[in-house]
N, C-alpha and C positions, 0 to 999 in steps of 0.2 A: 225398765223404769216406767211407772204408770202414774195415774192421778190419785192414788190412794192417799187419804188423809187420816188413816188409822192412828189413833193416839193423839191427834191434834185437838186443840181446844179453840173454839171460835165464838165471837160475838158478832151478830148481824143486827144492825138497827133497821127499824121500819120493816119488820118481818111478819106483820099481820097478814099481808097479802102481796100480790104483785111480784116485783123483782126480788124483794127481800125474802118473801116466803120461798120462792124457788131456789134462791141461793142457800138459805138455811136447810132446806130439804135435801138439796144436792150435796151439801157438805156432810150432813148426817148419813146419807147413803154411801158416801165415800169413807165413812168410819169416824168422822169427827164428832166430838161432843159439842153441842151448840147452845149458846145462850141466845134466846129469841126475844128481841126487844119489841115492845109496844107501849102505848100510853096507859093501857090498863090490862088486867088479867083477862077480861072478857074479849078484848080485841085479838089477843094472841092464842086464845083457847083452841081455835081450829088449827093453827100452825103447830102447836105442841102435839095435838092429837094426830095430825098427819105424819109428823116425824116419828112419834112413838109407834104408830100403826105400821110404819115401814121398818120397824126394828131399830130405829136410831135413838140416840140419847139427846134429850133437850131439857133445858131449864128456863124458867121465865126471867126476863130482865125488864122491869117496869120503870118507866120514867117519862115525864114530860120534858122534851128536849129544849123547851124554853126556860127551864128551871135548872140553874147550875148546881144547886145543892142536890136535886133529884138525880142529876147525871152522875155526880160523884158517888152518891149512895148506890146507884145501880151498878156502876163499874166495880166498886168494892165488893158488892154481893156476887157479881159475876165471877170475879177472881176467886172468891171463897168457894162458890159452888163448883167451879170448874177445876180449881187447884192450880190456877195460872192461866195464861193466854198465849196462843200462838198466832191467831188470825183475827184481825179486826176488819169488818166491812162496814164502812160508813155509807149506808144506803138511804136512810130516811130523808125525805125531802117534800116540799110543798111548792105549788106554783099558782100564781094568780096572774092573769093576763090583763093588764090595764096600761093605758098611756100615762105619761107623767102628769098630765093635767087632771086626770080623774083618780089617780092613786093617792090615797091618804098615807101619811108617814107611818102610821101603825102597820099598814099592810107591807110596806117596804121593809120595815124593821123585822116583821115576823118571818118574811122569806129569808132575809140575811141571817137571822138568828137560827133558824132550823137548818138551812142548807149549807151555811158556812161556819157560823160560830159554834154550833153544837158539835160538828166533827172535830174542830179544834179542841174543845173542852173534853170530849171523850178520849181523844188521842192523848191529850196531856195527862188525863187521869190514869191512862193505861201505859204510859210511856215506859216506866220502869219494868213492867211485866214484859213488854215487847223487847226491851233490851235483854232481859233475862232469856227470852226465847231464842235470841241470837239468829243463827242461820235458819231456824225454823220459823222465824217471825215474818209475818206478812201484814201489810195494811193496804186495803183496797178501797178507793173512793168510787162511788157511783156518780159520775158527772153527767154530762149531756152534750150532744153536738150543738144544742141550743146555746152553749157558751159562746158560739160564734154567730148568734142570730143577728141579722140586720133587718129587723122588722118591727113595726109598731106594736107596742104592747108587751114586748118580751124583755124590757129593760131590767127589771128587778131580778128575774130568774136568770137571765144571761149574766148579769153582774155577779150573782151568787156562784154560778158554776165556773165563771172565769176565775173568780177568787179561789175557788176550790182547787182548780187545776194549778194555779200558781203556788198555793200552799203545799199541794202534793209534791211539786218539784223540790221545794225547800226541805220538806220533811224527808224526802228520799235521801237527801244528802246527810241530814242529821242522823237518821237511823241506819243509813247504809254503812257507816263506819262500824256499826255493831252487827252487821250481817243481815239486817232486816230489809226485805224488799218492799218498796212502796210504789204503787201504781194507781192509775185511775182507768175505769172503763167508761166510755162515752157512748151511751146508747142513742140511736135515733128514736123514731116513734116506736113504742112497744105497746102491745095490747094489754093495757092495765086500766084500772078504775080511773086513774089520773088522766090518762089519754082520752078516755071516753068523756070525762067531765069537761076537759078543755075543748074537745071538738064540738060538744053541745053548745058551748058559749060562742065559739067561732062561727058555727053554722047560723046561729041566731043573728050574729052581727052582720054577716054578709048576705043573709036572706036566702039561704039554700037549705035543703033538707039535711038533717043530721046524718041519716043513713048514707046518703050519697057522698057528702063531704068526708065522712069517716072512711068509707070504703076507698075513695080515691086518694086521700092524703096519706093514709096509713101505708099504702103500697107505693108511695112516691120514692122509690129507690131503684137502683140499677137492676135489681133482681125482680122487681115487681112483686115482691112477696111480703106477707104480713109477719113482722117479727113478734115473737112471743117471749114471755119472761124467761123461759128455760134457756133461750139462746144466750142471754146475759149470764145466767147461772153457769153455763158451760165455760165461758171465759173466766168467771170467778173461780171455778174449780181449777182450771189450768194454771192461773196465776198463783193460787194457794199451794199448788203441788210442786213436787220437784221438777216437773216439766217446765215450770216457769222460773227456775232458779236464776237465770241470767237476764231476766227482765226487771228493770228498775228505773224509776223516774219517767215512766211512759204513760201517755194518755192514748188508750187503744179504742178506736171507734168500732162499735158493733152496730151497724146500721144498714146493712145490705147495699152499701154504696150510695147512700143518700148524699145530698150536697150540703155540707156544713154552711151555715149562714142564712139558710132559708128559715124564716120563722113559722111557716105553716099557715099564714093568714093573719089578719088583724084580730085582735081580741075584742070581745064584746065589752062595751064601755059601761053603759048604765047598769047592765046586769051581768057583769063579768063573773065567770065561774071560778071559785076557789077549789082547787083540786089538791088532794093530799096523796103523797107517795105511798106507801104501804103502812 
């Protein structure tokens, strides 16, 4: 038994770069046909080219995840293009680090909408297709160890990821009776555009150089190593394959042994950075 995904059909959200791109590429290399989501065709052009250059099959899936109608249209088109769906990866996410006193409601709503409401809407739109996939069906949420953050500035992001974990557990029961496995991957700091943007803001706030803060914080785990997006893709492949057939309703930390609950420093307040997940 191996990790082959030959004949499987997958949708990966937030696949323009970072973790989403690595998961989409890894799935394609394992034989899956992949619908690659992004807000625009321009944003995912590089992802589609990378998959096709590697000999994989990919189709575009365009939608603004703040728009319910666009989500429904995207899901319907993905089902039509792929001929059904076996694997859904809800990866797209955004993060703004601000304290309660400085965060405007619009920012809070945007984080919750993208990180929590959109995965629900996408999963609801694809629910019947996942039921049809039965024991081939997989739903994977990309959460974060920051769901357990106990640090100033992380409130909105932590709330969205905590909510995502709770929703995953309930969905695992709903879809489990149909044979579909539902899990979440909880990364620590991973080298992505989002991580770099957040560290820039934190470095400005605490008055240190970005390079030093990034180098030290990104390796603040038991292994002292820098996690890259392909390490998350490895777990996503495992969970989507027959290797992960007895894993359901779990939140699996892939963080090099970092300590859940540490926020990684205060957020910049006046000039907090808004970072987007892929």
